[in-house]
C-alpha positions in Angstrom: 40.8 -3.1 -0.6 37.3 -3.4 -2.0 35.2 -0.4 -1.5 31.7 -0.9 -0.1 28.9 0.5 -2.3 26.5 2.8 -0.5 22.8 2.9 -1.5 21.9 5.7 -3.9 20.1 8.6 -2.2 16.3 7.9 -2.4 13.9 10.7 -3.2 10.6 11.2 -4.9 12.5 11.7 -8.2 13.7 8.1 -7.9 10.4 6.9 -9.3 8.2 7.9 -12.3 6.3 11.2 -12.2 3.5 12.2 -14.7 1.9 15.6 -15.0 -1.7 15.4 -16.2 -2.8 18.6 -17.9 -6.4 17.7 -18.6 -8.9 15.3 -17.1 -9.7 13.7 -20.5 -6.2 12.2 -20.4 -7.5 9.5 -18.0 -9.2 7.8 -20.9 -6.5 8.2 -23.6 -4.9 4.9 -24.6 -1.3 6.3 -24.6 -1.8 7.7 -21.1 -3.3 4.4 -19.8 -0.4 2.4 -21.4 2.1 4.7 -19.7 0.6 4.3 -16.3 0.2 0.5 -16.7 3.8 0.2 -17.7 5.1 2.2 -14.7 2.9 0.2 -12.3 4.3 -3.1 -13.7 7.9 -2.0 -13.9 8.4 0.4 -11.0 5.3 -0.5 -8.9 4.8 3.1 -8.0 3.8 6.3 -9.9 3.6 10.0 -8.8 0.8 11.9 -10.6 0.5 15.7 -10.5 -2.9 17.0 -11.6 -2.9 20.5 -13.2 -6.6 21.0 -12.6 -9.1 20.9 -9.7 -10.6 17.5 -9.1 -12.4 17.5 -5.8 -14.5 14.4 -6.7 -11.5 12.4 -7.9 -13.0 11.9 -11.3 -9.6 11.4 -12.9 -8.6 8.4 -10.8 -12.0 6.8 -11.2 -11.8 7.1 -15.0 -8.2 5.9 -15.0 -8.9 2.8 -13.0 -11.9 1.9 -15.2 -9.7 2.5 -18.3 -6.9 0.2 -16.9 -9.6 -2.4 -16.4 -10.9 -2.1 -19.9 -7.7 -1.8 -21.8 -5.0 -3.5 -19.6 -6.9 -6.3 -17.7 -6.8 -4.7 -14.2 -9.5 -5.8 -11.9 -12.2 -3.2 -10.9 -12.0 -1.5 -7.5 -13.1 -3.3 -4.4 -15.5 -2.1 -1.8 -13.9 -1.1 1.5 -16.4 -2.7 3.8 -20.0 -3.8 4.1 -21.3 -0.2 4.0 -18.5 1.6 2.1 -18.1 1.8 -1.7 -15.1 2.1 -4.0 -13.8 5.5 -2.8 -12.8 6.0 0.8 -12.2 9.5 2.4 -9.1 9.2 4.6 -9.5 12.0 7.1 -9.7 12.3 10.9 -13.2 11.4 12.0 -14.6 11.4 15.6 -15.1 7.9 16.8 -18.5 9.0 18.2 -19.7 9.3 14.6 -18.9 5.7 13.7 -19.6 2.2 15.0 -16.1 1.1 14.1 -13.3 3.5 13.3 -10.5 2.6 10.9 -7.0 3.5 12.0 -6.5 5.7 9.0 -9.5 7.8 10.1 -7.8 8.8 13.3 -4.9 11.2 13.8 -2.7 8.4 15.2 0.4 7.1 13.4 0.0 4.0 11.3 3.2 1.8 11.2 4.4 -0.2 8.2 1.7 -2.2 6.5 0.1 -3.2 3.2 -3.6 -2.6 2.6 -6.2 -5.4 3.1 -3.6 -8.0 4.4 -6.6 -9.8 6.0 -8.2 -10.5 2.6 -7.7 -13.8 0.8 -7.6 -11.7 -2.3 -5.9 -8.4 -1.4 -5.9 -5.7 -4.0 -2.8 -5.5 -6.2 -2.9 -1.7 -6.4 -4.2 1.4 -4.5 -4.2 5.1 -5.1 -4.1 8.0 -2.7 -5.4 11.4 -4.0 -4.4 14.4 -1.9 -7.3 16.7 -1.5 -5.9 18.6 1.5 -2.3 18.0 2.8 -1.4 18.3 6.4 -0.1 21.9 6.6 1.0 21.5 10.2 3.9 19.2 9.5 2.3 15.8 10.2 0.7 13.0 8.1 3.9 12.1 6.3 3.6 9.1 4.0 6.6 6.8 4.1 7.2 4.1 1.5 9.6 1.1 1.4 10.1 -1.3 -1.5 9.6 -5.0 -0.5 12.5 -6.1 -2.7 14.9 -4.0 -0.8 13.5 -5.1 2.6 13.8 -8.8 1.7 17.5 -8.3 1.0 18.0 -7.6 4.7 16.3 -10.8 5.9 17.9 -14.1 6.6 17.1 -17.2 4.5 15.4 -18.7 7.6 13.1 -15.8 8.0 12.1 -15.8 4.3 11.5 -19.5 4.4 9.0 -19.2 7.2 7.4 -16.0 6.0 6.6 -18.0 2.8 4.9 -20.7 5.0 1.1 -20.5 5.6 1.6 -20.4 9.3 0.0 -17.0 10.2 -3.5 -16.2 11.4 -4.5 -12.7 10.2 -7.5 -11.1 11.9 -10.1 -9.1 10.0 -10.5 -5.7 11.7 -14.1 -5.1 12.7 -14.5 -2.0 10.5 -13.5 -4.0 7.4 -15.8 -7.0 7.9 -18.0 -7.6 4.9 -20.0 -10.4 6.5 -20.6 -11.6 10.1 -18.5 -14.7 9.3 -15.4 -12.7 8.6 -13.1 -13.4 11.6 -9.6 -14.2 10.2 -7.7 -15.9 7.4 -4.7 -18.3 7.6 -1.9 -18.0 5.1 1.7 -16.8 4.4 3.1 -13.3 4.6 5.3 -13.8 1.5 4.3 -15.1 -1.9 5.7 -15.3 -5.4 3.8 -13.4 -8.1 1.9 -15.4 -10.7 4.6 -14.8 -13.3 7.3 -15.9 -10.8 9.2 -12.6 -11.2 8.6 -10.8 -7.9 8.2 -11.6 -4.3 5.1 -10.1 -2.7 4.4 -9.2 1.0 1.3 -8.7 3.1 1.8 -7.2 6.5 0.1 -5.4 9.4 1.7 -6.2 12.7 -1.2 -5.7 15.0 -3.5 -8.3 13.4 -1.0 -11.1 12.7 -0.6 -14.2 15.0 2.1 -16.7 14.2 1.0 -20.4 14.5 4.3 -22.0 15.4 7.6 -20.9 17.0 9.5 -20.7 13.7 6.9 -18.4 12.2 7.0 -16.3 15.3 10.8 -16.0 15.0 10.6 -15.1 11.3 8.0 -12.4 12.1 10.1 -11.0 14.9 13.1 -10.7 12.5 10.9 -8.9 9.9 9.7 -6.4 12.6 13.3 -5.8 13.8 14.5 -5.1 10.3 11.7 -2.7 9.6 12.7 -0.7 12.7 16.5 -1.0 12.2 18.8 1.7 10.7 19.6 -0.8 7.9 16.2 0.0 6.2 16.6 3.8 6.4 18.5 4.2 3.1 15.6 2.5 1.3 12.8 4.5 3.0 11.3 7.6 1.5 9.3 10.0 3.6 6.9 12.1 1.5 5.8 15.3 3.2 3.2 17.9 2.2 5.8 19.6 0.1 6.4 16.4 -1.8 2.7 15.7 -2.2 0.8 19.0 -2.3 -2.9 19.3 -3.2 -3.7 17.6 -6.4 -1.0 14.9 -6.1 -1.8 11.2 -6.5 0.3 8.3 -5.6 -0.4 4.9 -7.3 1.3 1.9 -5.7 1.6 -1.8 -6.0 0.2 -2.9 -2.7 2.3 -6.1 -2.6 5.7 -4.7 -3.7 5.7 -1.6 -1.5 5.0 -1.1 2.2 3.7 2.2 3.4 3.3 4.0 6.8 2.0 7.3 8.2 3.2 9.4 11.1 1.0 11.3 13.5 -1.5 13.6 11.7 -1.3 17.2 13.1 -3.8 18.9 10.8 -7.5 17.9 11.5 -8.3 19.1 8.0 -5.9 16.6 6.2 -8.0 14.9 3.6 -7.0 12.1 1.2 -9.1 9.9 -1.0 -8.2 6.2 -1.5 -9.3 3.5 -4.0 -8.0 -0.1 -4.2 -8.3 -2.3 -7.2 -7.3 -5.5 -8.9 -8.0 -8.0 -6.1 -6.2 -11.4 -6.7 -5.5 -14.5 -4.6 -2.4 -14.1 -2.4 0.0 -17.0 -1.7 -0.8 -19.3 -4.7 2.9 -20.0 -4.8 3.6 -20.1 -1.1 5.4 -23.2 0.3 4.2 -25.7 2.8 6.5 -26.4 5.7 
């Protein structure tokens, strides 16, 4: 009788980790080449800084170096009045006109960043300045390739179709005309080697019954036990102060549970914006 293969245990040691001993490494060609190679092959990198870097100078220098030496696009602004770097920490709604979900203490289910953009960023980084020491704010990650293996051919066909309206959240509007985009949720990379996803459930509206059925299947798979072996939950112990996670925003989904520590503080930067869906099919 054939024995079924179980997924290998998934842990933070399952993807590349780099310890950075000095901030000057951010501009060294060998270091830049290593990070670029990991991002292209594994689509995720764990960096451990061995020095204080409250201003996130390392990651800013790194991204500029990846732009200069390896063709990455520069960082994108987060909104009409926010620049490259975004402080992700609980902020009272009374201090803002529009509060991003990441700036609350609420959980944030599975999503990719900037799914409402015609050109969402290929990559993003999260720099841990202060972890949640109260047991909350766990970052969960799930590789798109492993998720897609759980979907039916019907669902994948319609997720590739440009039959979804994706609303632009008010806090991320860069002009008054920004209301929504229409496109697919799946696309093939420019080199044809990987399938990419954009997703944030609360802002997506299917435009026909088949697209709605495909989206429902995707949502069910994300919540089903079948996805558990491929999901990694990164706690404050996994990502202590000084940790940085770099991710391919189209090849990994991420989520966050409820934040318990009001002093939790991460800094985020997104870069290398490119058109999404150039290879999507018309149905």
